[in-house]
TORLUM-996589 format. One record per residue: x, y, z of N, C-alpha, C in turn; residue in three letters. Coordinates in steps of 0.05 Angstrom, whole numbers, plus 5000, padded with zeros to 4 digits. Last residue first. Layout:
<atoms>
XYZXYZXYZALA...
</atoms>
This chain:
<atoms>
461943537800459743287797461543027799ARG466243917786464943837820463143577815GLU465343867731467643817746466643727774GLY460344167719460543847711462943727728ALA461644707738459944527753460244277745SER465444817698466144797729464644627746ALA462544877655464544657654465744617689LEU458845257668458345007660460144797667MET462445667672461045617697459745307693TRP464445697623466145687640464345597667ASP459845857603460345627586462445547605TYR459146367615456646157625457545917615ASP463446647600463346627625460946367633ALA460946727542463846487550463646467576ALA454746787533456846897539459246697549ARG449646827475450946697494453846847507ALA444347297465446947217457448847107488ALA437147037466439247187476442847107467GLU432647017428434446927430436947117438VAL425247107435427547217433429647077439GLU419946947392421446877408424147007411ILE416547157353416147247379417347117400GLY417346867304418047197310417447297337GLN415446407297418646417311419246737319LEU411546347265411346237296413846287313ASP413146577220411546717230411746637263ARG420446557203417846447204415546577222PRO424147097183423946887199420846817200VAL429847367137426447367145426547097161PRO433947757164433647557152430847437162ILE438248397147435148317158434848007144VAL443948657173442548507148439948397164ARG444649387185444549087199443248937175PRO448349787141445749707153445949387159GLN454250147129453349887132450549817144VAL456350657132453050597123452450327116ASP462150597144460150727160457050737153ARG465550267122463250157137461450307152HIS469350587094467950377076465150257096VAL471050907135469251057115467650777099LYS473450667170471450777180469350807156GLY477550407133475350217148473050437152SER481150817123479250747102477050557111LEU483450947171481451147160480451107135GLY485850427176483450527200482250747182LEU489850377140487550247135485250257157LEU492551027126492650807134489450627131ASP493651497102494051317083494151027100ILE490252097105490951907114491251617100ARG489152627087491852527086492652327101ASP483552727069484752707101487652657108LEU483952497020483752787021484052877056GLU484551977031486352127019486652447020LEU479851907047481451797064483851987059ALA476751967000476052157022478552107048HIS478451566965478551846961478952006981SER477151096993479651146987480151466984LEU471751126990472151077016475751247012ALA470851036937469351306948471051336973GLU473350556929474450806914473451026925THR469750276954472050296964473950446955VAL464950316924464850396950467850456960GLU466850126871465950336878466150496909ALA468549586877470449776875469550076873GLU465549186943465849326915467349546908GLY466648886990464649106987464149286957HIS469748416977467848476994465648726990GLU473748626935472548366932469948376950SER476049086963473749076940472548826936ILE478648897005475949057014474649056988ALA482348626985480548446991477748636999GLY485049056961483748886944481448696958LEU487049167016484849386997483249226977ILE490948847021488048887045485649057019LYS493448996988492748676984489748707004ALA496249457001494449426976493249156973LEU499149257047496549417051494449417027VAL503148977019501348887044498649057047ARG505249326988504349066979501948986994ALA508049677022505649797011504349586994ALA511549307047509349397063507049507042GLY514949176997512948997005510649147028LEU517349726989515149586972513649456979ALA515850237046517350057027515049877008GLY512650607073513750267081515050107070HIS512851067046512151067079513550827085ALA512951036994514751187005515251207037GLU508950656990511550566975514050736995GLU504750966998505250747016507850657006LEU504451376959505451426987505551227004LEU503850966911506051176918506551206944ARG498750806931500650636922503550776926TYR495651306921496251116947498850966946LEU495651346866497251616885497751436911ARG493750936845495850986840498051196858ALA488450966866490050796877492850766866TYR484051356854486251446869488551176883PRO486751186791487051386810484351366822GLU487750566765487450836762487750966783GLY488049916758485850056781485850406774LEU492449866720489649846711487449976734GLU496250096752496050246720492650166713ALA496249736792495350006797495050176771VAL498649306766495849236778494749596782LEU503049446746501149356731498849396737GLN506149536797505949746779503849696758PRO505349016824504049216834504249486809ALA507248516820505648606794503848886802VAL510048406868511348326839509548396818GLN506748506904509348646902510648616876CYS503048076902502048416894504448546893VAL505847696916505447716891504648006879ALA505947796971508447816957507947836924ALA500647816991502348026988504448086969PRO495247466974498847386969499947646966LYS490447496984491947367003494847316994ARG489647856940488747986968489847756992ALA490247606900492347806903491747886938LEU485447316892488047156900490347326911GLU481547716879481247536904484047376913ARG484047886835483548126859483747896881GLU484547826779486547646803485947736828TYR482948166744482247926743482847706768HIS486948526749484648576764483048296765ARG490748406708491148306742488548366758TYR490348166652489248356665489148316700ARG494747986600494247916631492348216644VAL495647746537494147966556493747936581THR500847566498499647486525498847736535ARG502347306434502447476448500547406479SER501846996386504646926402504047256421LYS497747376343499247126353501247146367ARG494247996369496247826350496747546366PRO487847996403490748106406492347876380GLN481948326421483348146400486048216401ARG479448586475480148656454482348446441GLU474448246512476948306512477348376477LEU468648246551470048256529471948396525THR465447756588467447926587468147936562ILE459647476632461147566602463147746605GLU456146976661457847196662459347266636GLU453846496657452446706659453546996656GLY457946146654456246116677454946406678ARG461946576609461946286626459546286656CYS464346796554462046746572462146446583ILE467347306517467847046537465347056550PHE469047636458467247646482467147306492GLN473947916424472647706436471347706457ILE474348446368474148376398473348086399GLU475348436317476448626332476548596361GLU472947976296475148156278476948286304VAL470747576346470247696324472847836312GLY468846976375471547106362470447296345VAL466146776437465446906408467647136395LEU467946266472469146536462467646556434ALA465445956531464746036504465846246495THR468745556574467645796569466945806544ALA469945096630469945056599468145386597GLU475145176680472245106675471545156643LEU479545266710479045016704475844946690CYS477345876729479445666726478245386727ASN473946316745473146146716475745896716TRP476646616785474146386791473246206769HIS479346976758480846716772478546556779SER476747206695476647206724477846946736PRO482847116644479747146653479647126681LEU487847366597486847266625483547316628SER489847006537488447216550487147116576TYR494246896487493046836507491847076522GLU494246686410494446866435493146816462ALA492446246381495446346383495846586406GLY486646236380488846276359491146396361GLU486646356444485046316427487146456400VAL486946066512489146126488486746086464ARG487546306573485646166560487046266528VAL487846306651488646346621487346186604LEU487846136703486146256692486446456666ALA491345796715492646076714490346206711LYS488645316700489245356727490645636737ARG485445536643487545356655487245466684SER479145416610480545636624482945486639VAL477745176543478245086574479945286585VAL472645406499475545386504475245326535VAL469245326434469245306462472245306478VAL467545846392469745686403469045596431ASP464946196336464146066364465745856372VAL466146776305466446456303465646376333ARG461847286282463247186300463246886297ARG457447506250459547356237461947276255PRO450347456252453147486267455647326262ASP446147836204447347576208450247606236PHE440748196240443148176225444647876230SER434248186229436348046256438248026235VAL430748286189430948356210433048366232GLN435348346127433148206144432848376174PRO434448916080436248766102434148626117LEU431648736016431548906036433448736061PRO434848795953433348605972433448766000ARG434249335911436049135918433848955939MET431849735883430949495874432649285885ARG433250205904430350185911429549875902ALA439150235897437850095926435150085931ARG439050475847439450125847437950085872GLU437650985852435750835836436050545844GLU442451085888439551125898437350965883GLU445950975844446150795869443950835886PHE445751405812444951155803444450895826ARG447351765850444651805836444051475824ALA452751595857451051605874448051665866GLN454951665807454651405822453151415843VAL451352195768453952115783453351795795THR450152175696449652165723451752045744ARG452252025645452152295658451552345686GLY452151515623449351615618450151975632ASP457251325647456951395615454751575609GLU457951695709457851435686457451535670ARG461552175755459652085734460251835714ARG463452275815464152125792461652105776LYS461652545862462752675845463152555815ARG459552115899457752385894459052545875SER463451785902460951705890459051925883ALA467452025932467951975904466051915890GLU465352055983465252285966465852245937THR465551455992463151585990463451875978ARG470951405988469551265975466851425968LEU472451686038473451776008471851675989ALA469751446079469251646066469951756048ASP472850896069470350936063469351216058LEU478451126085477950986059474950996054LEU476751226144477651486125477051386094ARG475850716161473450956158474151116137GLU480850486156478250306141476350546133SER483650706188483950726168481950716144ILE481250606239481050866231481950886198GLU481650056236478550166235478950416226ARG487049986243486249886219482950026217LEU489850516285488950266282487650196253SER492351026270492850896302491350636298ALA495051076208492951126222493950936255GLY497151216138497851206165494651236184ARG497650926072495451056090497651026122PRO502951036023502150866050500050956063VAL499351555979502551385992500951196015PRO494751075966497951145962497751455963THR489650885967491750805991494650875984LEU486851165926486051265955487551145975HIS488650975877487351235885487551375916GLN490750505879492150685872491550995883LEU486450155910488650155917491150405910ARG482450345875482350375893485150385910ILE483949995834484450265825483650375855GLY484249455849487249625839486949935839LYS478849415845479949355875482849515866GLY477249505794476549705816478349685839ARG479249035775480249255764479549535785SER476248655801478948645800479548865794GLU470148765791471548835822474548825817VAL469948595740469648925749471048985776GLY471748125727473348365724473148615732GLY470547645738469147845750471048125752LYS472947345698470347295702468447575721ASP478247345715477347565698474047585689HIS480146935735479247095754477647405737GLY479946345728479046555710478346735728GLN481145895763483246005748482346235730GLY474445675750476445595768479245705752PRO469446145739470745925731473645885746ARG466246485794467646455768468546215761ALA459346385826463146375830463846385792PHE454546655862455246525841458346535832CYS449846585911452546585907453246505879PRO443547015921444846815905447946795900GLU440847145984442647285960443246995943PHE439647086041437646986017438447095994LEU441547216091440847446075439847326049TYR442346656118441146916130440247096111ALA444446336075441546306089440146556102SER448746626070447346586047444146526055VAL451746466121451146756109448946776092LEU451045916118449146096137448746366129ALA454745886079452045786072450245846098GLN459145996112458246146087455546116081PHE459545576148458945916155458346066133ARG460145136115457945136131457645476136ASP462345216043463145196074460445246096THR458844925987459545116008460845076034LEU460744645928459944555955460744745976LYS458344755864460344845890459244745916ARG458644575796457444555824459944585845GLU460444425746459644675750458844745777PRO466444255784465044445758462544285748PHE466344155844465843975830464044085802VAL470244365901469344455868468544205854VAL468944475963469144355940468944445914LYS467545005995468944766011470344505988LYS468445655988467745415980469445195987VAL469446056024466846036014466545756003ALA474746026032473046126059469746076048VAL477245965985477345686004474745756033SER473446195924475646195954474746005971LEU473346245870472946005886474846075912ASN471346925866472746705865472246445877ASP463547085854466147045878468546895861TYR458047545859460047375840462147365857ILE451347545885453747625882456247455875ILE444747785873446247565869449147695875LYS441648205892440147945892442647645885TRP444748605944444048575917442948215920PRO441548995996443248795989442648675961LEU441949546042440549356026442949176015ALA445049906060442749976068440349746056GLY450249966049448950016030446050026041PHE452449856099453550096088451050166066ALA450149296108449849516129450049826115GLU453949036075450749076072448749326088PHE459049146091457649256064454849256061ALA458548826138458649066139457749276115ARG457148356121455448466144455548776142VAL461848206090459548256079456948376094HIS466148236135466448436105462948476088GLY464847836155464848096170464548306149ASP466647396127463847446136463347726144LEU471947516114470347476095467247546099PHE473847536172474347746153471747826129SER473046946181471847136197471447416178LEU476446746136473446686137471646896158GLN481947156123480946956129477646916124ASP485947546120484847476092483347206097CYS487648006170487447726156485747696133GLN485948476181488748416193489448166175GLU482848886133483048726154486248596162TYR479149486111481849306114481649116140ILE473949476066473949566094477149386094TRP469449856018471849736024472449816055ALA464349905959464949875996467349745998PHE462550275909463550085920463550105957ASP457650335856458150395879460050185892ARG455850215801459250305812459850405837GLY451050065785451850325800454550455800SER452049565774450249785759450650055764TYR454649275812455949315789454049515768MET457749455866455249375859455949495826LEU463149055905462449315886459649255874ARG466749015957464648965950463649155927MET473648815987472049045967469448865954VAL477948866037475448706024474048896012PHE484948786041482548976033480748846020LYS489548676087487948506064485448706065TRP496548806096493948766106492348736077ALA503448896127501148796106498248776118LYS506149496157505349206151503449116130LYS510449936194508849866167508049576165ARG508750256244509350046240508149946210GLN505350736271508850796259509950526249GLY500950516278502350626304505150656292ASP500950246218499450256245501250336269VAL501250266151502050386175500450436197GLU499349796102498550016115500950116136VAL498749536034500349606055499249836077THR494748896011495349296008496949286033VAL491148515970493548525993494148905989GLU484348405968486848475952489148585973PHE478648045948480548135974482848215955PHE472448105926474747955922476648105950ASP465748105889466948125917469347995914VAL460648425862462548265857464448235881GLN453048425842455248495853457848325854ALA446548515810449148475816451748565829ASP441748815818441948565813444548415821GLN440549295814440149195841440448945842GLY439649355743439749535769439049335794SER444548985710441649065714441249165743ARG449448985657448848975689445649135695TRP451448645607449348855611448748785643ILE458248585579455548455589453248685602LEU461648355523460848635537457848525548PRO466047825526463147905524462148155536ILE472247645501470547765528468247885514TYR475347095476473847335469472047415491VAL481946825492478546885495477547105484GLU486146515445485746785463482246735469GLN487946245408487246155431485946295454LYS488946535361486246385364485946225381GLN493646845381491347025379488746805367ARG498046385378496246485406494346635400ARG498146305327496446055341495446145370LYS500046785306496846715302495846485315GLU505046755339502746945338500346875334ARG506946345312506346295341504446545343LEU507846505261506146245260505346275290TYR511346905272508246955257506646785264GLY516046625281514646805306511746865293ARG517446325234516146175264514946425283VAL518146745201516146595194515046495223THR522747055224519647195220517747025221THR526446655220525146695245522846845248ILE525146195160526646445177525446455203GLY528145565148525545705156526945925167VAL530344925140531045195126528645365127GLU532444465194530044585174531144865164HIS536444235220536644255188534544325176GLY536344235271535444035262535343975235GLU537844805282539844585290538244335280GLU533145045264535645075248537044825260VAL529644875303528844755280531244825265LEU531845125353531444885350530844725322GLN531445645333534445535339533445325343ARG525445785333527145735308529945695311HIS524045705387523645485375524945495350LEU527146175409527945875420526645675393ARG524446545378527146545373527846275387THR519246485401520146415365522546375366GLY518846085463518846365445519246295417THR515545805519517045765492516846085474VAL516946035580515645935560517045925539ARG517846135639519945995620518145835599GLN514146405663515746595662518046415639LYS510245995665509346215650511446455648ARG513645425643512245585664512045805644THR514744755615515145045613513445155632THR514544215600517044345613516744605618ARG509544085577510144045607512444155619PRO511644325525508844405539509944305574GLU514644055495515944235515513644305534TRP511643695463513543565479514943775497GLU508744085431507443855449509843725471GLU512344335407510744535428509344295445LEU514643965374516144075396513944235412LEU509843875338510943645357512443755377GLN509144395315506844295336508244075351GLU514144365284513544575305510744495329ILE512643955247514843895275514644155296ARG508644115222508443905238510343805257PRO511044605198508844655219508744395229VAL515244555160515644545182513444585208VAL512444605110513844325116514744375143LYS509345075113507844855116509744565119GLU513445465107511945405137510345145136LEU514245345056516645345074515345295100VAL509345525026510545255026513145165048PRO504545865030506545845047508345605044ARG499746234995500945924993503846025014PRO495846655029497046635007498346335013ARG488946635038491546615051493046485028PRO483947015002484446695009487646735025ALA482747525000480547354994481147095001ASP485347985044486147785031483547595023GLU483348645053483548395058483848215040ALA486749255021483949045020485148875032SER487749935037487649635045486149465045ARG488050395004486450305012487849995014VAL489851155000490750845002488950705013PRO484951604957487351544982487951254981GLU481951644919483951864923485351774948SER480751244860480551294890482851484901VAL482251244807479651194815478351234843LYS487551234804486451454790482951424796LEU488950814831488951084844487951304836TYR488650404791487550424812487050674828LYS492650574753489950584744488250584776ARG497450504781496650814775493750774764VAL497249934789496850154808496050394806THR497449834734495149764746494749854781ASN502849924728500750054714497850054728ARG506649874782505649774760503149974751SER512550344800510050224803508650084782VAL515750794793516750544797514450364816ARG514651244771514351224805515050964811MET516251264721517951424737516951434768GLU513150804703516250814697516651024721ARG507951104710508750814726512350764728ALA507451524677507751534711509051294723VAL507551244626510151384636510051454667GLN503750974629505750824627507850954639ARG499551354626499551154653502051034653ILE502052024610501351784606500851564630SER499952664635502452494629500552204628ARG497553124653496953014623498652834616GLY497753384697500353504685499753324655GLU492853224724493753464719494953564697VAL492752684725490052834722490153114717LEU497552494720496352404704494152594700VAL500652764768501752704745499552684724LYS496752664811497152924804498452934773HIS496752194819494352314809494652534796ARG501652124839500951994821498152104802ILE501552434889503752544863502852374841VAL498652234920497852494908499052584881HIS500851724929498051794915497352014901VAL505051944959505351804929502551804918ARG502052105008504152344988504052204961ASP500451645029498051825015499552094998MET503951065004503351205028501151435013ARG501450414977502750684983502350875002LEU501649725003500349985000501550245000MET
</atoms>
């Protein structure tokens, strides 16, 4: 095909200057048929071949090329794949006469024929969403760490939900769904996933056997779970591309925060702001399309799904329990009992014999001990109090910290521990609120002795009333005296 400027010269020489076709063809070094063609059209035209040209050299080596590709296929990887250069070298070594351009062209055409053709899909309002996890880097309390971003994308409106988790596990997967549904105020009728192990127990294509917890989530919200073909992540290309976009647009540079919750909330606010500004193909904002879509989505159930995992744990003799590699202290009177642990993403709730305690979830290989859980035992062990006094008074706060400093200055560490042990006993007997009030009053009077505390604790104690049957209410019982028993013993001796 000639360039546009050469076509112009040919037409000018013949149509303007009046030269013959033969003369112009000789001067321009083209065929007379080419000159005649461009006298009819004013610009270069590339026409498709009616039939492929014969390629006798390639036809001779095609069987050997196919044989080599079949033999080498088990010995290749994505990064160590067969190239046209390597294939051409092998053919030349075997004595075949073929050009490297011919071999490369054959491989290129073979790969083109294997390429999948993507179908433009139509997303209907309120119907479809896609979900996936993405690895991100965050900085929490000055420490850079790897985390996982859960993304749910509504395909019609383009509205996104994202939340960052410590781990890419089933608990985070279920928690992300509950948070997304609450943020949207509704849920789609169908959600598309990869074949995640947290959702799919077994793949028997085209069927999937769901995990028990994911099946419970599906039953609670009654949406239809759909799954991409194994190894074909582009079947849900909407959330794939959007997840990468969120990472570049809103998580670059590496976000900083005191916790993952803080970073996640800032990210969610940024996505809401973007939805109110960003416009789709029809000129409407993402938020406007979302308002239309939400009216056609499934309503939320009256009772939300609880994503927490239920574990039964045994409390040790040290009143410690281990959950996912981390140790937590529990009230000492729970020792050697079974407790129920409701494991959440951020907190763990422990339940034992009607009592409930909620603790912040800790990383693996860590131990969290709250010495207030050991008040009854510490009240009987002043030496142990001496060992853990700094941590204990830090948990108790004021005015206990002030009292302990004064006691330590006056009586030393062990003497201060003995007094603090007595105070812990008073807390166990009378309650923390009453002891705290009495201790504050005693410190206002500059008294750090137990007598000053005791008078305040017991000043409002009322006598305990015990119900007595009606027939016994008129009987008065006198208190016995030790002298009476001495008299009785002396009389018995005389007899």
